[in-house]
DOKOLDREN-776951 format. One line per 8 residues: their letters; for each residue y, x, z of N, C-alpha, C, O, CB. Coordinates in steps of 0.2 Angstrom, whole numbers. Glycine has a CB too. Example, Ala and Ser with C-alpha at 12.3 -4.5 7.8 and 13.67 -1.06 7.14 Angstrom:
2
AS	-28 66 39 -22 62 39 -16 66 39 -17 71 42 -22 57 45  -11 64 35 -5 68 36 0 64 39 6 67 40 -3 70 29 $
REM end
This chain:
324
XXXXXXXX	-117 -23 -17 -112 -18 -17 -115 -11 -17 -119 -10 -12 -107 -19 -12  -114 -6 -21 -117 0 -21 -114 4 -15 -108 4 -14 -117 4 -27  -118 9 -12 -115 13 -7 -111 19 -10 -113 22 -15 -121 16 -3  -105 20 -7 -101 26 -10 -98 29 -4 -97 26 1 -97 23 -15  -96 35 -5 -92 38 1 -85 35 2 -82 33 -2 -91 46 -1  -84 35 8 -77 32 11 -75 37 16 -74 35 22 -78 25 13  -74 43 14 -72 48 19 -65 50 21 -64 54 25 -75 55 17  -61 46 18 -54 47 20 -49 48 14 -43 47 14 -53 52 25 $
XXXXXXXX	-52 51 9 -47 52 3 -45 46 -1 -40 44 -2 -51 57 -2  -51 41 -2 -49 35 -4 -46 34 -11 -45 29 -14 -45 31 1  -46 40 -14 -43 40 -21 -44 47 -24 -46 52 -21 -35 39 -21  -44 47 -31 -45 53 -34 -39 58 -33 -33 55 -32 -46 52 -42  -40 64 -33 -35 69 -32 -33 71 -40 -36 74 -43 -37 76 -29  -27 68 -41 -24 69 -48 -20 76 -48 -15 76 -46 -20 63 -50  -23 81 -52 -20 87 -52 -18 90 -45 -13 93 -45 -14 87 -57  -22 89 -40 -21 92 -34 -17 88 -29 -16 89 -23 -18 98 -35 $
XXXXXXXX	-15 82 -32 -11 78 -27 -14 71 -25 -18 68 -29 -4 76 -31  -14 70 -19 -17 64 -16 -13 58 -18 -7 57 -17 -18 64 -8  -17 53 -21 -13 46 -23 -17 41 -19 -23 39 -20 -14 45 -31  -13 38 -15 -16 32 -11 -17 26 -15 -12 24 -19 -11 30 -5  -23 23 -15 -24 17 -19 -20 11 -16 -19 11 -10 -31 16 -19  -18 7 -21 -14 1 -18 -19 -4 -15 -25 -4 -16 -11 -3 -24  -16 -8 -10 -20 -13 -6 -22 -18 -11 -18 -20 -15 -16 -15 0  -28 -21 -11 -31 -25 -15 -30 -33 -14 -29 -37 -18 -39 -24 -16 $
XXXXXXXX	-29 -34 -8 -28 -41 -6 -21 -42 -3 -19 -39 3 -34 -43 0  -17 -46 -6 -10 -47 -4 -8 -54 -4 -2 -56 -5 -6 -43 -9  -12 -58 -1 -10 -65 0 -6 -66 6 -6 -61 10 -16 -70 0  -3 -71 7 3 -72 12 2 -78 17 0 -83 14 9 -72 9  2 -77 23 3 -82 28 10 -85 28 14 -81 30 0 -80 35  11 -91 27 17 -94 27 19 -99 33 14 -102 36 18 -99 21  25 -99 35 27 -103 41 27 -110 39 27 -115 43 34 -101 44  29 -112 33 30 -118 30 25 -121 26 25 -127 24 37 -118 26 $
XXXXXXXX	19 -118 26 13 -121 22 14 -120 15 11 -124 11 12 -128 24  19 -116 12 20 -115 5 15 -111 2 15 -110 -4 27 -112 4  10 -108 6 5 -104 3 -2 -107 5 -2 -111 9 5 -96 5  -7 -105 2 -14 -108 4 -16 -106 11 -21 -108 14 -19 -105 -1  -12 -101 14 -13 -99 21 -7 -101 26 -3 -96 27 -15 -91 21  -7 -107 28 -2 -108 33 -3 -105 40 -9 -104 42 -1 -116 34  2 -104 44 1 -101 50 -2 -106 55 1 -112 56 8 -99 53  -7 -104 58 -11 -109 63 -14 -105 68 -17 -99 67 -16 -113 59 $
XXXXXXXX	-13 -107 74 -16 -103 80 -23 -103 80 -26 -109 79 -13 -106 87  -26 -98 81 -34 -97 81 -37 -96 74 -43 -96 74 -36 -103 84  -33 -97 69 -37 -97 62 -38 -90 60 -43 -89 56 -32 -101 57  -33 -85 61 -34 -79 58 -36 -73 63 -35 -74 69 -27 -77 56  -39 -68 61 -42 -63 65 -40 -56 62 -40 -55 56 -49 -63 65  -38 -51 66 -36 -45 64 -41 -39 65 -43 -39 71 -29 -43 67  -43 -36 60 -48 -30 61 -44 -24 61 -40 -23 56 -53 -30 55  -44 -20 66 -40 -14 66 -44 -8 69 -50 -9 71 -34 -15 71 $
XXXXXXXX	-41 -2 69 -44 4 72 -38 7 76 -32 7 74 -46 10 67  -40 8 83 -34 11 87 -32 18 84 -26 20 85 -37 13 94  -36 21 80 -35 28 77 -30 28 72 -26 33 71 -41 31 75  -30 22 68 -26 22 61 -19 20 62 -18 15 65 -30 17 57  -14 24 60 -7 23 61 -5 16 57 -1 13 59 -3 28 58  -9 15 51 -7 9 47 -9 2 51 -6 -3 52 -10 9 41  -15 3 55 -17 -3 59 -13 -3 65 -12 -9 68 -25 -2 60  -12 3 68 -8 3 74 -1 -1 74 0 -5 79 -7 10 76 $
XXXXXXXX	2 -1 68 8 -4 68 7 -12 68 12 -15 71 12 -2 61  2 -14 66 1 -22 66 -1 -24 73 0 -29 75 -5 -24 61  -5 -19 77 -7 -21 84 0 -21 88 0 -26 92 -11 -15 87  4 -17 86 11 -17 90 15 -23 88 18 -26 93 15 -11 88  15 -25 82 19 -31 80 16 -37 83 19 -41 86 18 -32 73  9 -38 83 6 -43 87 8 -44 94 9 -49 97 -2 -43 86  8 -38 97 10 -38 104 17 -40 106 18 -44 110 8 -31 107  21 -37 102 28 -38 103 30 -45 102 35 -48 105 33 -33 98 $
XXXXXXXX	27 -49 97 28 -56 95 25 -60 100 26 -66 100 27 -57 88  20 -58 104 17 -62 109 12 -66 105 11 -72 107 21 -66 113  8 -63 101 3 -67 97 -4 -66 98 -8 -68 95 4 -66 89  -5 -63 104 -12 -61 106 -16 -68 107 -22 -67 105 -12 -58 113  -13 -73 109 -17 -79 109 -17 -83 103 -21 -89 103 -14 -84 115  -14 -81 98 -14 -84 91 -18 -81 86 -22 -84 82 -6 -84 89  -18 -74 86 -22 -70 81 -27 -66 85 -25 -62 89 -17 -66 77  -33 -67 83 -39 -63 87 -38 -56 84 -35 -54 80 -45 -66 85 $
XXXXXXXX	-42 -51 88 -42 -44 87 -49 -41 88 -52 -43 93 -37 -41 91  -51 -37 83 -58 -34 84 -56 -27 82 -53 -25 77 -63 -37 80  -59 -22 85 -58 -15 84 -64 -11 81 -70 -12 84 -56 -11 90  -64 -7 76 -69 -3 74 -70 4 77 -65 6 80 -69 -2 66  -76 7 77 -77 13 80 -72 18 76 -71 18 70 -84 15 79  -69 23 80 -65 28 76 -68 33 72 -65 35 67 -61 32 81  -75 33 72 -78 38 68 -81 34 62 -86 31 63 -84 42 72  -78 35 56 -80 32 50 -85 36 47 -83 42 46 -74 30 46 $
XXXXXXXX	-90 34 44 -95 38 41 -95 36 33 -90 33 31 -102 37 43  -100 38 29 -100 37 22 -100 30 20 -99 28 14 -105 41 19  -102 25 25 -103 18 23 -96 15 24 -94 11 19 -108 15 27  -93 15 29 -87 11 30 -85 12 38 -89 16 42 -88 4 29  -79 9 40 -78 8 47 -84 4 50 -86 0 46 -71 5 48  -86 5 56 -92 2 59 -90 -1 65 -86 1 69 -97 7 59  -94 -7 67 -94 -10 73 -101 -7 77 -106 -10 75 -94 -18 73  -100 -3 81 -106 1 84 -108 -2 91 -113 1 94 -104 8 84 $
XXXXXXXX	-105 -7 93 -107 -10 100 -102 -8 105 -97 -4 104 -113 -7 102  -103 -11 111 -98 -10 117 -91 -13 115 -91 -19 114 -97 -2 118  -86 -9 115 -79 -12 114 -78 -13 106 -74 -16 104 -74 -8 116  -83 -10 102 -82 -10 95 -87 -16 92 -92 -14 89 -84 -3 92  -85 -22 93 -89 -27 90 -85 -32 86 -79 -33 88 -93 -31 96  -88 -36 82 -85 -41 78 -87 -48 81 -93 -50 79 -86 -41 71  -83 -51 85 -85 -58 88 -84 -64 83 -87 -69 85 -81 -59 94  -81 -63 78 -80 -68 73 -86 -69 68 -89 -74 67 -74 -67 69 $
XXXXXXXX	-88 -64 65 -93 -64 59 -99 -60 61 -104 -60 58 -90 -61 53  -99 -56 66 -105 -52 68 -106 -46 63 -112 -44 62 -111 -56 69  -101 -44 59 -102 -39 55 -103 -32 58 -101 -31 64 -95 -38 50  -107 -28 55 -109 -22 57 -105 -16 54 -103 -11 57 -116 -20 56  -102 -18 48 -98 -13 44 -92 -17 42 -93 -23 40 -102 -10 38  -86 -14 42 -80 -18 39 -81 -19 31 -78 -24 29 -74 -14 40  -85 -15 28 -86 -17 21 -89 -24 20 -89 -26 14 -91 -11 18  -92 -26 25 -95 -33 24 -90 -38 23 -91 -43 19 -99 -35 30 $
XXXXXXXX	-84 -37 26 -78 -42 25 -76 -41 18 -74 -46 15 -73 -40 30  -76 -35 15 -73 -35 8 -78 -38 3 -76 -41 -1 -72 -27 7  -85 -37 5 -90 -40 0 -90 -47 1 -91 -51 -4 -97 -37 2  -89 -50 7 -88 -57 7 -82 -60 4 -83 -66 1 -88 -59 15  -77 -56 3 -71 -59 0 -72 -58 -8 -70 -62 -12 -65 -55 2  -74 -52 -10 -75 -51 -17 -81 -47 -18 -81 -41 -17 -69 -48 -20  -87 -50 -20 -93 -46 -21 -93 -40 -26 -97 -36 -26 -99 -51 -23  -88 -41 -31 -87 -35 -36 -82 -30 -33 -81 -26 -37 -85 -38 -42 $
XXXXXXXX	-79 -30 -27 -74 -26 -25 -77 -19 -25 -83 -17 -23 -72 -27 -18  -73 -14 -28 -75 -7 -29 -70 -2 -26 -70 4 -27 -76 -5 -36  -66 -5 -21 -60 0 -19 -62 2 -12 -68 2 -10 -54 -4 -18  -57 5 -8 -58 8 -2 -59 2 4 -55 -3 3 -53 13 0  -62 4 9 -63 -1 15 -58 1 20 -60 6 24 -70 -1 17  -52 -1 20 -47 1 24 -45 -4 30 -47 -10 29 -41 2 20  -42 -2 35 -39 -6 40 -32 -5 40 -29 0 38 -42 -4 47  -28 -10 42 -30 -16 45 -32 -22 40 -31 -21 34 -24 -19 49 $
XXXXXXXX	-36 -27 42 -38 -32 38 -36 -39 42 -38 -40 48 -46 -32 37  -32 -43 38 -31 -50 41 -36 -55 38 -36 -56 32 -23 -52 40  -40 -57 42 -46 -62 40 -44 -69 42 -41 -71 47 -52 -60 44  -46 -73 37 -45 -80 38 -52 -83 39 -57 -83 35 -42 -84 31  -53 -86 45 -59 -89 47 -61 -96 44 -66 -98 43 -59 -90 55  -56 -99 41 -57 -105 38 -60 -104 31 -65 -108 29 -50 -109 37  -57 -100 27 -60 -99 21 -65 -93 20 -68 -91 15 -54 -97 16  -66 -89 26 -70 -84 27 -69 -78 22 -73 -76 18 -78 -86 26 $
XXXXXXXX	-63 -76 21 -61 -71 17 -55 -67 19 -51 -69 24 -59 -74 10  -54 -61 17 -48 -57 18 -42 -60 15 -42 -62 9 -49 -50 16  -37 -61 19 -30 -63 17 -26 -57 14 -23 -58 9 -26 -67 22  -26 -52 18 -22 -46 16 -24 -40 20 -27 -40 26 -14 -48 19  -24 -35 16 -26 -28 19 -21 -23 18 -22 -17 18 -33 -26 16  -14 -25 18 -9 -21 17 -5 -21 24 -2 -26 25 -4 -23 11  -4 -16 27 -1 -16 34 6 -18 34 8 -21 39 -2 -9 37  10 -16 29 17 -18 29 17 -25 28 22 -28 31 20 -14 23 $
XXXXXXXX	13 -28 24 13 -36 23 12 -39 30 15 -44 32 8 -38 18  6 -37 33 4 -40 39 9 -39 44 11 -44 48 -3 -37 42  12 -33 45 18 -33 50 23 -37 49 26 -40 53 20 -25 50  25 -38 42 31 -43 41 29 -50 42 33 -54 44 33 -42 33  23 -52 41 20 -59 42 21 -60 49 22 -66 51 13 -60 39  19 -56 53 20 -57 61 27 -59 63 27 -63 68 18 -51 65  32 -57 59 39 -59 61 41 -65 57 44 -69 60 43 -53 59  38 -66 51 41 -71 47 36 -77 47 37 -82 50 42 -69 40 $
XXXXXXXX	30 -76 44 25 -82 44 23 -84 51 22 -90 52 19 -79 41  22 -80 56 19 -82 62 25 -83 67 23 -84 73 14 -77 65  31 -83 65 36 -83 70 37 -89 75 38 -89 81 43 -82 67  35 -95 71 35 -101 75 30 -102 80 30 -106 85 34 -107 70  25 -97 80 19 -97 85 20 -92 90 16 -91 95 13 -97 82  25 -88 89 26 -82 94 28 -84 101 32 -89 102 32 -77 91  26 -80 106 28 -82 113 33 -77 116 35 -77 121 22 -82 117  35 -72 112 40 -67 114 45 -67 108 44 -68 102 37 -60 115 $
XXXXXXXX	51 -65 110 57 -66 105 59 -60 101 64 -60 98 63 -69 109  55 -55 101 56 -49 97 58 -51 90 54 -54 87 51 -44 98  63 -48 87 65 -49 80 64 -42 77 69 -38 77 72 -52 80  59 -42 73 57 -35 70 60 -35 63 60 -30 60 50 -34 70  63 -40 61 66 -40 54 73 -44 54 73 -50 51 61 -43 49  78 -42 58 84 -46 59 87 -47 52 88 -42 48 88 -43 64  90 -53 51 93 -55 45 99 -50 43 100 -48 37 96 -62 45  103 -48 48 109 -43 47 107 -37 44 111 -34 40 112 -42 53 $
XXXXXXXX	101 -35 44 99 -28 42 93 -28 37 90 -23 35 97 -23 48  91 -34 34 85 -34 30 85 -30 24 80 -26 23 84 -41 28  91 -29 20 91 -25 14 90 -18 16 87 -14 13 97 -26 11  94 -16 22 94 -9 24 87 -7 27 84 -2 26 99 -8 29  84 -12 30 77 -11 33 72 -9 27 68 -5 27 74 -17 37  72 -14 22 68 -13 16 69 -6 13 64 -3 11 69 -18 11  75 -4 12 77 3 9 74 8 13 71 13 11 84 3 8  75 8 20 73 14 24 66 14 25 63 19 25 77 13 31 $
XXXXXXXX	63 8 25 55 8 25 52 11 20 48 15 20 53 0 25  55 10 14 52 13 8 53 21 8 49 25 6 56 11 1  59 23 10 60 30 11 56 34 16 53 39 14 68 32 13  55 31 21 51 34 27 43 33 24 40 38 26 51 30 33  41 28 21 34 28 19 33 34 14 28 37 15 33 21 15  37 35 9 36 40 4 37 47 7 33 51 5 41 39 -2  41 48 11 43 55 13 40 57 20 40 63 22 50 56 14  38 52 24 35 53 31 28 50 31 23 54 32 39 51 36 $
XXXXXXXX	27 44 32 21 40 33 15 43 28 10 45 31 22 33 33  17 42 22 12 44 17 12 52 15 7 55 13 12 40 11  18 55 16 18 62 15 14 66 19 11 71 16 26 64 16  12 64 25 8 69 29 1 69 26 -3 74 26 7 66 36  -1 63 23 -8 63 19 -8 67 13 -12 70 11 -10 56 18  -2 66 9 -1 70 3 -2 77 4 -5 81 1 5 68 -1  2 80 10 1 87 11 -6 89 14 -9 94 12 6 88 17  -9 84 18 -15 86 21 -21 86 16 -25 91 16 -17 81 26 $
XXXXXXXX	-21 82 11 -26 82 6 -25 85 -1 -29 86 -5 -28 74 4  -19 88 -1 -17 92 -7 -22 98 -8 -24 101 -4 -10 94 -7  -24 99 -15 -27 105 -16 -23 110 -21 -26 114 -24 -34 103 -20  -17 108 -21 -12 112 -25 -6 115 -20 -3 111 -17 -9 108 -31  -6 122 -20 -1 125 -16 6 122 -17 10 121 -12 -1 132 -17  8 122 -23 15 120 -25 16 112 -22 22 111 -19 17 120 -32  12 108 -24 12 101 -22 13 101 -14 17 97 -11 7 97 -24  8 104 -11 8 104 -3 15 107 -1 18 103 4 3 109 -1 $
XXXXXXXX	18 112 -3 24 115 0 30 110 -2 34 110 2 25 122 -3  30 108 -8 35 103 -10 35 97 -5 41 94 -3 35 101 -17  29 94 -4 29 88 0 31 90 8 34 86 11 21 86 0  29 96 10 31 97 17 38 98 18 41 96 23 27 104 19  41 102 13 48 103 13 52 96 13 56 95 17 51 107 6  50 91 9 53 85 9 52 81 15 56 77 17 50 80 3  46 81 18 45 78 24 49 81 30 52 76 33 37 80 27  50 87 30 55 89 36 62 88 34 66 88 39 53 97 37 $
XXXXXXXX	64 88 28 71 86 26 72 79 29 78 78 32 72 86 19  68 74 28 69 68 31 69 67 38 73 64 41 64 63 28  64 71 41 64 71 49 70 74 51 73 72 57 58 75 51  73 79 48 79 82 50 85 77 50 89 76 55 81 88 46  85 73 45 90 68 44 89 62 49 94 60 52 90 65 37  83 60 50 82 55 55 84 57 62 87 54 66 74 53 55  83 64 64 85 67 70 92 66 71 95 65 76 82 74 71  96 68 65 103 67 65 105 60 66 110 59 70 106 70 59 $
XXXXXXXX	102 55 63 104 48 64 103 46 71 107 42 73 100 44 59  98 48 74 96 46 81 100 49 86 100 47 92 89 47 82  105 54 84 110 56 89 115 51 91 118 51 96 113 62 86  116 46 87 121 41 87 119 34 89 123 30 90 125 41 81  112 33 88 110 26 89 103 26 93 99 31 91 109 22 83  102 22 98 96 22 102 90 21 97 85 25 98 96 17 107  90 16 93 85 15 88 88 15 81 94 16 80 81 8 89  84 15 76 86 16 69 92 11 67 96 12 63 81 16 64 $
XXXXXXXX	91 5 70 96 -1 68 100 -3 74 102 -9 73 93 -6 64  100 0 79 104 -2 85 101 -2 91 97 3 93 106 -9 84  102 -7 96 99 -7 103 92 -9 103 89 -8 109 104 -11 107  89 -12 98 83 -15 99 78 -12 93 81 -11 88 82 -22 99  72 -10 94 68 -7 89 66 -13 84 64 -19 86 62 -4 92  66 -11 78 64 -16 72 58 -13 69 55 -8 71 69 -17 67  55 -16 64 49 -14 61 49 -7 59 44 -3 59 47 -19 56  55 -5 56 56 2 54 54 7 59 51 12 58 63 3 51 $
XXXXXXXX	57 6 65 55 10 71 48 11 72 45 16 74 59 8 77  44 5 72 37 5 74 33 8 68 28 11 69 35 -2 75  35 8 62 32 11 56 33 18 57 28 22 55 35 8 50  38 21 59 40 28 60 36 30 66 33 36 66 47 29 61  36 26 72 33 28 78 26 30 77 23 35 80 34 23 83  22 26 73 14 27 73 13 34 70 8 37 71 11 22 70  17 36 65 17 43 62 19 48 67 15 53 68 20 43 56  25 48 70 27 53 75 23 54 81 22 59 83 34 51 77 $
XXXXXXXX	20 48 83 15 49 89 9 53 87 7 57 92 13 42 91  7 53 81 1 57 79 3 64 77 -2 68 75 -3 53 74  9 65 76 11 71 72 9 78 75 6 82 72 19 71 72  11 79 82 9 85 85 2 86 86 -1 92 85 13 86 91  -2 81 88 -9 81 89 -13 82 83 -19 85 83 -11 75 93  -11 79 77 -15 79 71 -11 82 65 -14 87 63 -17 72 70  -6 79 63 -3 81 56 0 88 56 -1 92 51 2 76 55  2 90 62 5 97 62 -1 102 61 0 108 58 9 98 69 $
XXXXXXXX	-7 101 64 -12 105 63 -17 104 58 -18 108 53 -16 105 70  -20 98 58 -25 96 53 -22 95 46 -26 97 41 -28 89 56  -16 92 45 -13 92 39 -8 97 37 -5 97 32 -10 85 38  -8 102 41 -4 108 39 4 106 38 7 110 35 -6 111 33  6 101 42 13 100 42 16 104 48 18 101 53 15 92 43  17 110 46 17 115 52 24 118 53 25 123 57 12 120 51  29 116 49 36 119 50 38 118 57 41 123 60 40 116 45  38 112 60 40 111 66 36 105 69 32 102 66 48 109 66 $
XXXXXXXX	36 104 76 33 99 79 38 94 81 44 95 81 29 101 86  36 88 83 41 83 85 44 85 91 50 83 92 37 76 86  41 88 96 44 90 102 49 95 101 53 96 106 38 93 107  50 98 95 55 103 94 62 100 92 67 103 92 53 108 89  62 93 91 68 89 89 71 87 95 69 84 100 66 84 84  78 88 95 82 86 100 82 78 101 83 76 107 89 88 99  82 74 96 83 67 96 76 63 95 75 58 98 88 64 92  72 66 90 66 62 88 61 62 94 58 57 95 63 66 82 $
XXXXXXXX	61 68 98 56 68 103 58 63 109 53 59 111 56 75 106  64 62 111 66 57 116 65 50 113 63 45 117 73 58 119  66 49 107 65 43 103 58 41 103 57 35 105 68 43 96  53 45 102 46 44 102 44 42 109 41 37 110 42 50 100  47 45 114 45 43 121 48 37 123 45 33 127 48 49 126  54 35 121 57 29 122 53 23 119 52 18 123 64 28 119  50 24 113 46 19 110 39 18 114 37 13 115 45 20 103  37 24 115 30 24 119 31 20 126 26 17 128 28 31 120 $
XXXXXXXX	37 21 129 38 18 135 40 11 135 41 7 140 43 22 139  41 8 129 43 1 128 38 -3 131 32 -2 130 44 -1 120  39 -9 134 34 -13 138 28 -15 133 29 -18 128 37 -19 140  22 -13 136 16 -15 132 13 -10 127 8 -10 125 17 -21 129  17 -5 125 15 0 120 10 5 122 6 6 118 22 3 117  11 8 128 7 14 130 0 12 129 -4 16 127 9 16 137  -3 6 132 -10 5 131 -13 4 124 -19 4 123 -11 -2 135  -8 4 119 -10 3 112 -12 10 109 -14 11 104 -6 0 108 $
XXXXXXXX	-10 16 113 -10 23 111 -17 26 114 -17 26 120 -4 27 113  -21 27 109 -28 30 111 -28 37 108 -31 38 103 -34 25 109  -25 42 111 -25 49 108 -32 52 107 -33 56 102 -21 53 112  -36 50 112 -43 53 111 -46 50 105 -50 54 101 -47 51 117  -46 44 103 -48 41 97 -45 43 91 -48 45 86 -48 33 98  -38 44 92 -35 47 86 -37 53 84 -38 55 78 -27 47 88  -38 58 89 -40 65 87 -47 65 85 -49 69 80 -39 69 93  -51 61 88 -58 61 86 -59 58 79 -63 61 75 -63 56 90 $
XXXXXXXX	-55 53 77 -56 51 70 -54 56 65 -57 57 60 -51 45 70  -48 59 66 -45 63 61 -50 70 60 -52 72 54 -38 65 62  -51 73 66 -54 79 65 -62 79 64 -65 83 62 -54 83 72  -65 73 64 -72 72 63 -74 68 57 -80 67 56 -75 69 69  -69 65 53 -70 61 48 -67 64 41 -67 60 36 -68 54 49  -65 70 41 -62 73 35 -66 80 34 -62 85 35 -54 74 36  -72 80 32 -76 86 32 -73 91 26 -74 97 27 -83 84 30  -69 88 21 -66 92 16 -61 96 19 -59 101 16 -64 88 10 $
XXXXXXXX	-58 94 25 -52 98 28 -55 102 34 -53 108 35 -47 93 30  -60 99 38 -62 102 44 -70 101 44 -72 97 48 -59 98 50  -73 105 40 -80 105 40 -84 106 46 -90 103 47 -83 110 35  -81 109 51 -85 111 57 -85 104 62 -89 104 66 -81 116 61  -80 100 61 -79 94 65 -76 96 72 -76 91 76 -86 91 66  -74 102 73 -71 103 79 -65 99 80 -61 99 76 -70 111 80  -63 97 86 -57 93 88 -52 97 91 -54 100 96 -59 86 92  -46 98 88 -41 102 91 -39 100 98 -39 94 99 -35 102 86 $
XXXXXXXX	-38 104 102 -36 103 109 -29 99 109 -25 101 105 -35 109 113  -28 94 113 -22 90 113 -16 94 115 -17 97 120 -23 83 117  -11 94 112 -5 97 114 -3 95 121 -4 89 123 1 96 109  0 100 125 3 98 132 10 95 131 15 98 132 3 105 136  10 88 130 16 84 129 15 78 134 10 76 136 17 82 122  21 76 137 21 71 141 26 65 138 32 65 139 25 73 148  22 60 136 25 54 133 29 50 138 33 46 137 20 50 129  27 51 145 30 47 150 36 50 153 39 48 158 25 46 155 $
XXXXXXXX	38 56 151 44 60 154 50 55 152 50 52 147 45 67 151  55 55 157 61 51 155 64 53 149 65 59 147 66 52 161  67 48 145 70 50 138 77 49 138 80 53 134 67 45 133  80 46 143 88 46 143 91 42 138 97 43 137 90 52 144  88 38 133 91 36 128 94 29 129 98 26 125 86 35 122  94 26 135 97 20 137 105 21 136 109 17 135 95 18 144  107 28 137 114 29 137 117 28 130 123 27 130 116 36 139  113 27 125 116 26 118 117 19 117 121 17 113 111 29 113 $
XXXXXXXX	114 14 121 115 7 120 122 5 122 125 8 126 110 3 125  125 1 117 132 -1 118 137 3 115 143 1 114 133 -2 125  135 9 113 140 13 109 140 11 102 137 6 100 138 21 110  143 15 97 143 14 90 136 14 87 133 20 87 148 18 87  133 8 86 126 8 84 126 8 76 120 6 74 123 2 87  131 9 72 130 8 65 126 14 62 127 20 64 137 9 62  121 12 58 116 17 55 120 23 52 125 21 48 111 14 51  118 29 52 121 35 49 116 40 48 111 40 52 128 37 52 $
XXXX	117 45 44 114 51 44 108 52 40 105 57 39 112 52 51  106 46 36 101 47 31 102 42 26 103 36 27 94 45 35  101 44 20 102 39 14 96 35 13 90 37 14 103 43 8  96 29 11 91 24 10 87 26 4 83 23 2 93 17 10 $
REM end
């Protein structure tokens, strides 16, 4: 495999607009053995970065479902260089394959692969290949494919809301999760401003919705909440500054800010948040945006402050305030 830059753009800028490349590996782990990848304890391994919001959502899903003893976990160094995400030693090691670079997993799966080396990666130890490198798929599989092996009862994709969850996931992906990258990597003023306008329009709508419901679909967080959380968590420290999503901060929102604190304080979540790694990754691996490599000072925010959102539980929890 030829060496090529993997600095974070991951795609050509088409007329000044960042276009995220599609994930290349989309196979599925099944609960019933209907795919070549049946759910089995100890068979699969998850490669992640604490810094990456797409990987972070899968770490959270694995934790909430109690799959720590079922699916292994290996973490890459937050500083990605021109080669790939790397296993640099210490806590950043690959105990399964001994890879030094995540690109080795891609080469082992497809020697002709010419795409981006992204996290998360769900690896199959039996066939020695990547099953899936799409975070949305992996998060969904943790609830569906691996549900029979779960040791905790969290339902991240409840039947009663599945159609609505799919619709809102798509809206939040386009207008929030991915929009911060479109804004940050844009080289066109009009595209940048249009993207930021749309981003804050949706954040405003979500803030209104969360005035009436503790979480997006009721009293318990579902996958949509966690997909949104990993972006909002990084917003003030990174996207507001580094990606110029500067109209407002999350702490300026009446409901979004307590909502983020509520999710942060959900049992087990806080240890998955590594703000030092998050900040180091973004500010030191995008030289086209931040050539000096200086890391912005972390905002003075307290994720552990009381959120008071328990009072919304038991009230009218029907979703409102944002179109799917």
